[in-house]
Structures are given as C-alpha cells and as structure tokens.
C-alpha positions in Angstrom: 14.5 15.0 7.0 14.9 18.7 6.2 15.8 19.9 2.7 19.1 21.4 3.9 20.1 18.2 5.8 19.1 16.1 2.7 21.3 18.3 0.4 24.2 18.1 2.9 23.8 14.3 2.9 23.6 14.2 -0.9 26.8 16.3 -1.4 28.6 14.3 1.3 27.7 11.0 -0.4 28.8 12.4 -3.8 32.1 13.4 -2.2 32.5 9.9 -0.8 31.9 8.4 -4.3 34.5 10.7 -5.9 37.0 9.9 -3.1 36.5 6.2 -3.4 37.0 6.4 -7.1 40.2 8.4 -6.8 41.5 6.0 -4.1 40.7 3.0 -6.3 42.2 4.7 -9.4 40.1 6.6 -11.9 41.7 4.8 -14.9 41.1 1.4 -13.3 37.5 2.2 -12.5 36.9 3.6 -15.9 38.4 0.5 -17.6 36.3 -1.8 -15.5 33.2 0.2 -16.3 33.8 0.3 -20.1 34.5 -3.4 -20.1 30.8 -4.0 -19.2 29.8 -2.7 -22.7 26.5 -4.0 -23.9 25.9 -5.5 -20.5 24.6 -2.1 -19.3 21.6 -2.5 -21.7 20.8 -5.8 -20.0 21.0 -4.2 -16.6 18.6 -1.5 -17.6 16.2 -4.1 -18.9 16.4 -6.2 -15.8 15.9 -3.1 -13.6 12.8 -2.2 -15.7 11.4 -5.7 -15.2 12.1 -5.5 -11.4 10.4 -2.1 -11.0 7.4 -3.2 -13.0 7.2 -6.3 -10.9 7.3 -4.1 -7.7 4.5 -2.0 -9.2 2.4 -5.2 -9.8 3.1 -6.2 -6.2 1.7 -2.8 -5.0 -1.4 -3.3 -7.2 -2.0 -6.8 -5.8 -2.3 -5.4 -2.3 -5.5 -3.6 -3.1 -8.8 -5.4 -2.4 -10.2 -6.2 -5.8 -13.2 -3.7 -5.5 -10.8 -0.8 -4.9 -7.9 -1.6 -7.2 -6.7 1.1 -9.6 -5.5 0.1 -13.0 -2.4 -2.1 -13.1 -0.6 0.2 -15.5 -1.2 3.1 -13.0 0.6 1.3 -10.2 3.4 0.3 -12.5 3.8 3.8 -13.8 3.8 5.3 -10.4 6.2 2.7 -9.1 8.7 4.0 -11.7 8.1 7.5 -10.3 8.7 6.3 -6.8 11.9 4.7 -7.7 13.0 7.7 -9.8 12.5 10.3 -7.0 14.2 8.0 -4.4 17.2 7.4 -6.7 17.8 10.9 -8.2 16.4 13.6 -6.0 18.1 14.8 -2.8 15.4 13.2 -0.6 15.5 10.4 1.9 15.0 7.0 0.3 11.3 7.0 1.3 10.5 10.4 -0.1 9.5 8.9 -3.4 6.9 6.8 -1.6 5.1 9.9 -0.4 5.2 11.3 -3.9 3.8 8.1 -5.2 0.8 8.3 -2.8 0.2 11.9 -3.9 0.3 10.9 -7.6 -2.1 8.0 -7.0 -4.7 10.5 -5.8 -4.4 12.2 -9.2 -5.9 9.1 -10.7 -9.0 9.3 -8.6 -7.9 7.2 -5.6 -9.0 8.6 -2.3 -6.2 10.1 -0.2 -6.5 7.7 2.8 -6.6 4.7 0.5 -3.6 5.9 -1.5 -1.6 6.6 1.7 -2.5 3.3 3.3 -1.6 1.4 0.1 1.9 2.9 0.1 2.4 2.4 3.9 1.5 -1.3 3.5 3.6 -1.6 0.3 6.7 -0.2 2.1 6.2 -2.7 4.9 5.9 -5.6 2.5 9.0 -4.4 0.7 10.9 -4.1 4.0 9.8 -7.5 5.2 10.7 -9.3 2.0 14.0 -7.4 1.9 14.6 -8.7 5.4 14.0 -12.3 4.2 16.2 -11.7 1.2 19.0 -10.6 3.5 18.6 -13.8 5.6 18.9 -15.8 2.4 22.1 -13.9 1.6 23.6 -14.6 5.1 22.7 -18.3 4.9 24.3 -18.6 1.5 27.4 -16.8 2.7 27.8 -19.2 5.6 27.1 -22.2 3.4 29.7 -21.1 0.9 32.3 -20.6 3.6 32.4 -16.9 3.2 33.7 -14.2 5.6 32.3 -15.1 9.0 32.8 -11.5 10.3 30.7 -10.1 7.5 28.0 -12.7 8.2 28.1 -12.0 11.9 27.8 -8.2 11.3 24.9 -8.7 9.0 23.2 -11.0 11.5 23.6 -8.4 14.3 22.2 -5.7 11.9 19.1 -7.9 11.2 18.6 -8.5 14.9 18.6 -4.8 15.4 16.2 -4.2 12.5 13.7 -6.8 13.7 12.2 -4.7 16.5 12.0 -1.7 14.1 10.2 -3.8 11.5 7.8 -5.2 14.1 7.2 -1.7 15.5 6.4 -0.4 12.0 3.7 -3.1 11.7 2.3 -2.6 15.2 2.1 1.2 14.6 -0.4 0.4 11.8 -2.7 -1.6 14.2 -5.1 -0.3 16.8 -2.5 0.3 19.4 -0.7 2.7 17.1 -4.0 4.4 16.3 -4.7 5.0 20.0 -1.2 6.4 20.6 -1.4 8.7 17.6 -4.7 10.0 18.7 -3.4 10.6 22.2 -0.4 12.6 20.8 -2.6 14.7 18.5 -5.1 15.3 21.3 -2.4 17.2 23.2 -1.2 19.1 20.1 -4.4 20.0 18.4 -6.7 20.9 21.3 -10.1 21.9 20.0 -9.3 20.8 16.5 -8.6 17.2 17.5 -11.9 15.9 16.0 -10.7 16.7 12.5 -7.4 14.9 12.9 -9.2 12.0 14.5 -11.6 11.6 11.5 -8.6 11.5 9.1 -6.8 9.0 11.3 -9.8 6.8 11.7 -10.3 6.7 7.9 -6.6 5.9 7.3 -6.6 3.1 9.8 -9.8 1.7 8.4 -8.1 1.5 5.0 -5.0 -0.1 6.6 -7.3 -2.7 8.3 -8.9 -3.4 4.9 -5.5 -4.2 3.4 -4.6 -6.5 6.3 -8.0 -8.0 6.0 -7.2 -9.2 2.5 -4.6 -12.0 3.1 -4.7 -13.2 -0.5 -3.4 -9.9 -1.8 -0.8 -9.6 1.0 0.5 -13.1 0.3 0.8 -12.7 -3.5 2.3 -9.3 -3.1 5.0 -10.7 -0.7 5.8 -13.5 -3.1 6.1 -11.2 -6.0 8.3 -8.7 -4.1 10.6 -11.5 -2.9 10.9 -12.6 -6.5 11.8 -9.1 -7.5 14.7 -9.0 -5.1 16.1 -12.1 -6.7 15.6 -10.6 -10.2 17.7 -7.6 -8.9 20.6 -10.0 -8.2 20.7 -10.7 -11.9 22.1 -7.2 -12.4 25.1 -8.1 -10.3 25.7 -11.4 -12.1 25.4 -9.7 -15.5 27.9 -6.9 -14.6 30.5 -9.2 -13.1 30.2 -11.6 -16.0 30.7 -8.9 -18.6 33.8 -7.7 -16.6 35.2 -11.1 -16.9 34.7 -12.4 -13.4 33.2 -15.9 -13.0 30.7 -15.1 -10.3 28.0 -17.6 -9.5 24.4 -16.5 -9.1 24.6 -17.5 -5.5 27.5 -15.0 -5.0 25.4 -12.4 -6.8 22.5 -13.0 -4.4 24.9 -12.5 -1.4 26.3 -9.3 -2.8 22.8 -7.9 -3.8 21.0 -8.9 -0.6 23.6 -7.5 1.8 24.1 -4.4 -0.3 20.4 -3.7 0.0 20.6 -4.3 3.8 23.3 -1.7 3.9 21.2 0.7 1.8 18.2 0.1 4.0 20.2 1.0 7.1 21.2 4.3 5.5 17.8 5.2 4.2 18.2 8.8 5.2 21.1 9.2 2.7 19.6 10.2 -0.7 20.2 7.4 -3.2 22.5 5.8 -0.6 25.3 7.8 -2.3 28.7 6.6 -0.9 27.0 4.0 1.3 26.3 1.7 -1.6 29.9 2.1 -3.0 31.6 1.5 0.3 29.4 -1.5 1.0 30.1 -3.1 -2.4 33.8 -2.7 -1.9 33.6 -4.7 1.3 31.2 -7.3 -0.1 33.0 -7.8 -3.4 36.3 -8.2 -1.6 34.9 -11.4 0.0 35.0 -13.0 -3.5 38.4 -11.6 -4.5 37.0 -8.7 -6.5 39.2 -5.6 -6.5 37.8 -2.2 -5.4 37.7 -0.9 -9.0 35.4 -3.8 -10.0 33.1 -3.1 -7.0 32.9 0.6 -7.9 32.3 -0.2 -11.6 29.5 -2.5 -10.4 28.0 0.3 -8.3 28.2 2.8 -11.1 26.7 0.3 -13.5 23.8 -0.2 -11.1 23.3 3.5 -11.0 22.9 3.8 -14.8 19.3 2.5 -14.7 18.6 5.1 -12.0 19.2 7.7 -14.7 18.0 5.9 -17.8 14.7 5.0 -16.1 14.6 7.8 -13.5 14.8 10.9 -15.8 11.6 9.8 -17.7 10.0 9.0 -14.4 10.7 12.5 -13.1 9.3 14.0 -16.3 6.2 11.9 -16.0 5.7 13.0 -12.4 5.9 16.6 -13.4 3.5 16.0 -16.3 1.0 14.4 -13.9 1.2 17.3 -11.4 1.0 19.8 -14.3 -2.0 18.2 -15.7 -3.7 18.2 -12.3 -2.8 21.9 -11.7 -4.1 23.0 -15.1 -7.3 21.0 -14.5 -7.9 22.6 -11.2 -7.1 26.1 -12.3 -9.5 25.8 -15.2 -12.5 24.9 -13.0 -15.1 27.6 -12.7 -14.6 29.8 -9.7 -10.9 29.0 -9.1 
C-alpha cells in the first residue's frame, strides 16, 4: 500500500470517526466516555498484558537454540502494535518494522523475517478461532441471526486466504516465487534464489518445531480472550450489565471486521462502525459503542507513543553504531 493511498485511507477513516461522533451526538459520546473514569487505567493495564503475552507467543515460536531474549520479543511486540495503531500504515506495516528491529539485536535477517511471517499466521489463525467462538456464543445466546450469518460468510471467505497464506510458505510457494523472480531478475536470479532458499529454510525450521507452534497458538488464543476483558471493563464502568460472553462476542467480531479492513490504518472508522452494529445487538446505544471504541484507542496512544520513541531509539543507536565504524 503506497504512502499516498495510506494517508488517504487514514484521513478518510478519521473523517468517518468524526462523522459518526457528530451523528451520535458529541455531548452524548463525551458523557459516555467520561463515565468510564478510572476504568481507562484498567483498560491500559489489560492491553499491556495482552501485548506482552503476544510478544511471549512470538518468542515461543523460535526453536530453543535460536531464540532471542524474551524481553526483546516483548519490547518489539509493543513497537509492532504501536506502528500498526498510530502510523498511517496498513495494519501489517508494523510487523515489517518489528522484523527489521529484530535484526538490530543480532538476529539474522531471514530468521527475523520468517519469525514474523509465522507469528502473523499464528495470530490470524487464532483470531479466526476466536471469531468462531464469538459466532457460536452469539447463536447460543439467541443473538442477531443476520449478524451471525454475515460473520459466518466472512469466515468462509477468509478460510481460503488463510490456507493460501500457509501454503505460500511451503515448498509450492517457494517454487512459484522462484519462477516469478526468474522472469523478472534474469541473470541476477541466483542472488534472489539464495535469499529465498534461506528464508524458506528458516520457515521450515519454525514449522518443524511443533512444540513451539502449539504453545504459541495457545498463548495467542488466550490473549484474544484477555482483550475481551477491555470490553467488559468499559461497559461495566459505563453502567451496562454486560456479561463476559457478550464481551467476547463484541471483541471477536470487532477483530474480524478489523482484519477484513487490514489496509485501513488503525482500522479508523471501520472499528467504530462495526462496534455500533455489534453493540446494538445487546441494546447498547451508538454513543456507548463509540465511547467503547475511543476507550480502546486510548491504550494505542498511551502504549504506542513510547513504542514509537523506542523504535526510533533502536534505529538511531544502530545508525550511530554503523556511522562510527572505521571506513564508513
């Protein structure tokens, strides 16, 4: 996604947020948001725990002999989340930045790239399972059948994409990529092939470590449920008697909507519109849904700004280290 297109999507999303707030009533949204009070602190804490857990899940994927330090993966996970949430990038842009930062800690480029690719797949697969849980709960609780049907259709459409992403990382994808590059690179193809072979060797190493894959999947799935606690906290502080099951439904289907709109930076506008529809199923007014969305964006800033500063510090430290080497 080009920078210009990303900026257009970012400003469009911001305009949608402003428009929805005006439509719902600025005063009503403001009152609902302020009623959360100290609950915002709890939301930030829960988000920090969830992001740290996701970082630990990334760390677990590494074969033991090649694992970086746990604190490195946790720190870089905060940077990945910060860049995805705040910067006008597609929601996977932060993952590329995370892989780049991992190389600053001495991890080889192919290993860093492969780790992020596998981590993104694990995150997407567990999010898919989380969405299934949400749909099952929605049907069990007698919720809106139309919403459940729409979500089911969306998951059916997403299944081939998820399977394709996995298959692209196997030998068939390697052969296809080599064939494409052979036509594009001509005489230089051997250089690209060497890099591709090394990347796929690293991917095979990750998939050849089932214990790490299994534990990472379990931890990522737990993290999705931890995220549902944010919804429960916000609605409780606003005075709505929402059950944790309802919070799981809202959180899981909201992330399904966000995932479908991954090209929109921070899912601006998409998250807000989706929450209005999802909260309406439980009798929650639009201003409550928008206040919930805004409350969930507060951790993006509270945790994201330090994350961006840390990212720049890592890059700056690397740049200064390189420029001070003899002969540079």
